[in-house]
N, C-alpha and C positions, 0 to 999 in steps of 0.2 A: 447693341450690347458693347460695353467697353471691354477691351482685351489687354491683358498684361502678361508678362512672363511670371511675375511674382506678386502676390498680394500678402502684405504683412498686416496682421491684425494686432494693433497695439503700437503706440508711438513713444513708449517710455525709453528708459536707458538701454534695454535689450532689443526691443523692436526696432528702434531708430538705428541702432548699430547694424543690425542685420540688413535693414533696407539700404543703408549706405554701402555696405559691402557688395550687395547684389548690383546696385547701380554702378559701382566702380568697375564691375565686370561687364558692363555694357548691356545689362538686362533692363527691361522696362519694369518699373516697380510702383505699385500703389500702396501707400501706407495709411491705415485707418486708425484714427484716434478719436476719443469721445470729447476731449476738451483741450484747449490750447494753454500751455503753461504761461504764467505771468512773466513778462519781460524782466530782465535783470536790471537792477539799479544798485550802485554801491551803497546807497543809504538804507537799503532794505535790511530788516533784521534777518539773521541767519536762520534758515529753515530748520525744522526739527527732523526732517527726513534727510539723513546723511549716510554716506557709505565710505568704507575704507577701500580705496582702489589700489590694487597691487601693481607691481611693476609690469607684469605681463599684460594686465588690462590697460595700463597707460600706453604700452607699446601698440596694442590693438587700436586704441583711440587715435594714436599718432598715424598709424597705417590708414585709418579711415578719414584722415584730414580733419578731425574734430578737435584735437588737442589744442591747437593755437587759440581757438575761440574759447575753449574751456579755461585755459590757463590765463587768459586775458581778463576773466571775471574775478573769482576769488577761490583760493584753495589753501590747504595747509599741509605741507610736507611733514612727515614724521620719520625719525631715524631709529626709534627704539620701540619695542613691544615688550612690556614687563608683565609677568604673571606671578602671583604668589598667594599663598595661604598664610604662612608665617612670614612677617616682614623681614625676618632674619635670613630667610632662604628664598631668594627671588630667582626666577628663570627669566633671563634677559636675552632677547634677540636684538642684535644691533646691525644696522646697515653696513658698518665697517667690517663685519664678519664676512661679507661677500664683496667687499670693495665697491659698494654702491653709495651714491650720494644720499639716498633715502630708501626706506622700505616701501613707501607708497605715499598716497595723499588722502587726506580727509576732504571730502567734497559733498556739497549739497546735491541731492539727486536731480533737482530741477536744473542746476547749472550744467550737469552732464547732458541732460536732455536738450537744453537750449543749444549747447555746442554742437550736438549731433544734428539738430534741426537746421542749424546754419549750414552745416556740411551737406545735408540732404538737399537743400535748395540749390547749392552749387553743382551737385551731382545729377540734378534732374529728377529726383524722387517726386512723384505725384502724391501730395498729402491731402487728405480730406478729413474734416471734422464731421463726424456722423453721429446720429442718434441710435441707429440700429443696423446691425450686420447679420443677415440671416443666411445660413448655409442652405443652398438649394440642392446641390449634388456634389459628390466627391467620389471619383473613380481613378483608375490608373492613368487616364488621359489628362485629367485636370480637375479643377473645381469651378463651380458656379455659385455666386453669391448675389443676394439682393441687398444692396447697400442703400439704405433709406428706400428710395423708389427706383433705383438704377440697377440694372443687371450688369454684373461684372464677371468675367471669366479669367482664369489664369492657369498656367501649367503647374504652379506650386503655391501652396498656402502655408505661410509661416505664422504660427499662433504664439503671440508674445504679449497677451493682454493681462498678465499678472496672475497672482495666486488664486483669485476667484474668477478665473477665466470662463466667460460665457461661451466663447467659441469652442473651448475644450468640451464643455457640456454638450453643445450641439453635435460635436463629432462622436459623442458617446464613449469617450475615453474615461474609464473609471480611475479613481485615485485611492490610495491608502492614505489615511490621515488620522492624526490624533493631536489633541491639545496637550501641551506641557502643563504642569501644575502651577507654573509661574507666569506672570505677565512682565512686561518690560516698561519701565517708566523712564522717559527721556526728559532731561532738564537742561535747557540751554542757559549758560551762565556767562557773565563777564568776569574775568579774573584781574585782580590788581597785582599781577605778577608778570614777569617776562614771558614772551611767546613760548608756549610749550612745544616740545619736539618729541615727546614720548607719549604713547598710549599705554594705559595700564589697567589691570583689573585684579582685585583681590577677591578670593573665594571665601564665602561664609556658608554655614549649613542652610541658611535661608535663601541663598543664591548669590551670585557675584555682584560686585559693584565696580564700575569702571569709569575711566575718564578718557574721552576722545578729544584731542586738541583740535581746535578750529581756528580759522583765520582771525586776525585782529585781536589777539589775546582773549578770544572766546574759547569755550569748551562745552562739550556735551557730557553731562553726568548721566550714566546709565545705571539704573537700579532694578535688578531682578528680584522679585519676591512673590509670595503667595498672592493670588488674585485679590483676596480680601484686604491685604496690607496695601497693595497698590491703589485699590479703591479708596482706602482711608487717606493715603498720601494726596490723592487728587482733590480731596475736599479741603485741604489745608490752605491757609493764606500763605502768601510768599514769605512772610516773617516766620510763621510756624514751620513751613517747609525748610527754610534755611536753618532753623534750630535743629530739626531732625537730621538734616544733612551733616551739620557740624557735630552732632552727637553720635551718628551711626556710620558715617562714611569714613574711608581711610583718610589720612591727613592730606589736605589739599595744598597746592603750592602757594596759595594766597587767599585773601578774602574774596567772597563771591557776591555778585549781584544777580539774582534770579530774573531771567527775562521771559521765559516761556516754558511750558511743559506739556507733555501728552503721553498717553499710555498706548501700548500696542500688545495684542495677544501673541503668544508664542505657539505656533502650530507647525507641525511637520506634515508635508504632503509629498507624495511621489506618484506620478501617473504610471499606470500599468504598462502602457505602450506609448512610445514617443511618436510613432508614425502610424498613419492610417491612410492608405492609398496615396493621394497627392498632398496630404497635409502632415505637418510636423510641428510638435510643440517644443518650445525652448524656454529657458529662464524660469521665472517663478510659475509660469503656467504649467511647467513640467515638474518642478521640484522646489520646495522651500526647505530651509535648514535652520536649525537653532542659530541665532545671530551671534552666539558667543564669540566666535573667531572672526566675524565680519567677512565671511566667505560667500555670502549669498549672491551678490552682484558679480563677483569674480567667477563663480561657477557659471553664471549666465553668459559671461563673456567667453568662457571656454567653450560653451555651446556654440556661440556665434562663430568663433574662430574655426571650430571643427566643421560646422555646417558649410561655411564658405569654402573651406579646403576640399570637402567632398564634392560639392557642386562644381568647383573648378576642375577637379580631377576627372569626373565622369561626365560633366555637362548636364544641363537641365534636361536634355533629351533622354538621358539615362538616369533620371532622378530616382528611380526605384532602387537601383544599386547604391546611389549616393546616400539616400535616406537610410537604407539598411545599414550601411557602414557607419553613418552618424550615430545611430542608436546603439550599435555594438560598442562603439568607442565611448560614448558619453554616459550611458546609463550606469555601468559599473563604477565609473569614477564618481559620479554624483552620489550613488548609493554608499560608496566607501566614505565619502566626506560626511554624509548625513549620519551614518552609524558611528563614525569616529567622534563627531561632536556630541552625539547622544551619550556615548560611553563616558567621554570627558565630563559632561555635565552631571551625569548621575554619580560619577566617582567623587565629585567635589561637593555635591549638594546633600550631604548628610554628615553626621557627627560621630559615626561609629569609630571607636579608638583604633581598631586594626586598620581601617581604611585611612585614617589620619596618618598613621605611621607609614603606610604604603605611599601615600601622596607625597609626604615629606621626602622620602627616599627617592621617589621618581623625579621630583623637581631637582634635587641635588644631582642625581645621576645624569639627567639630560643637560643640565647646566655645565657639567664637567666633561661631557662626551662631545668633543669637537666635531667629528664626522657625522654623527647622528643628528646633532643640533643643526649642522649645515644642511643636511638632507631635509629635515623637517621645515627649515626656513625656505629652502628652494621650492619645496612642494607647495607651501602656502603662497609663495609669490607667483606660482604658476610656471616655473621654469623646468619642471619635470613633466614628461608626457608618457 
């Protein structure tokens, strides 16, 4: 039987970060993943799966020695976040507000994963590409897994295999979940305009439409709408889709060339318990959120930071107390962010005149309220705990 201090199930952005953090603390770590990401080449098209990484998440990636490799590939810093319903009344968050060079970075998920994998190799993380991971036992002493045909034991099991986590199911951890009435359509485009430094979204009764700036004068256009509308958009040719964008999207900074597109369902999930004996679930395996504010991966990195802090404080020998403290700290914060995004989404996704007036007043008030605006921005950036 192979023995480790920690087994991490899932080698994506969250799992690889937690594996790296444990390895930096001198623990033996096995990370299990089902496939290896494609190596980076600058000539590759920009992936459709991108994330807005906050300053707090960047700081964590630097602490994990992954940021040099990530930043050597490609990324796009952004200095502004703009939100509006009426173009005459915009809520604008600016990095200058907090004397920061940028609010964060737009990055392809694969690039973050590749940077962390490079750091994993240097830190001595044992990585295996596997077909099957079966939970054999889980008690206060530790866990035992059957990894393909090899028995593995560990003191701690970290479950980070995504929203449709199979290991979470094996642990018997139930989730509350529902689908939003909208889907998300992501369209990668090339702009004939200067490099964009602001991410923005305008709200419509049918759902928001957004622009995420990407590297090399690219951008991702994000279109939220009813599932039937998104299915209709997916059937259009690039020429037809461009015409729909030009007719229904907010004014774009230049002409566009459509490169690629894909749709994603919007689903909220939250696991009832984060901890069971020697196992803990983190990231999307524990919670998914409406992507409206781009906080999903950043919440996952808050999980990673908190878990590492608690294990460092109490030691893996007293993991029961460390995991209990982790759950007490992270579950309310994740629930608050989920509920806040749901309220925000519901408030803007209708055309009732009284709510329109309230929305307009709220945007004006926050835009003019310096301390409140600063607090909201700091919280989104992960600087408040």
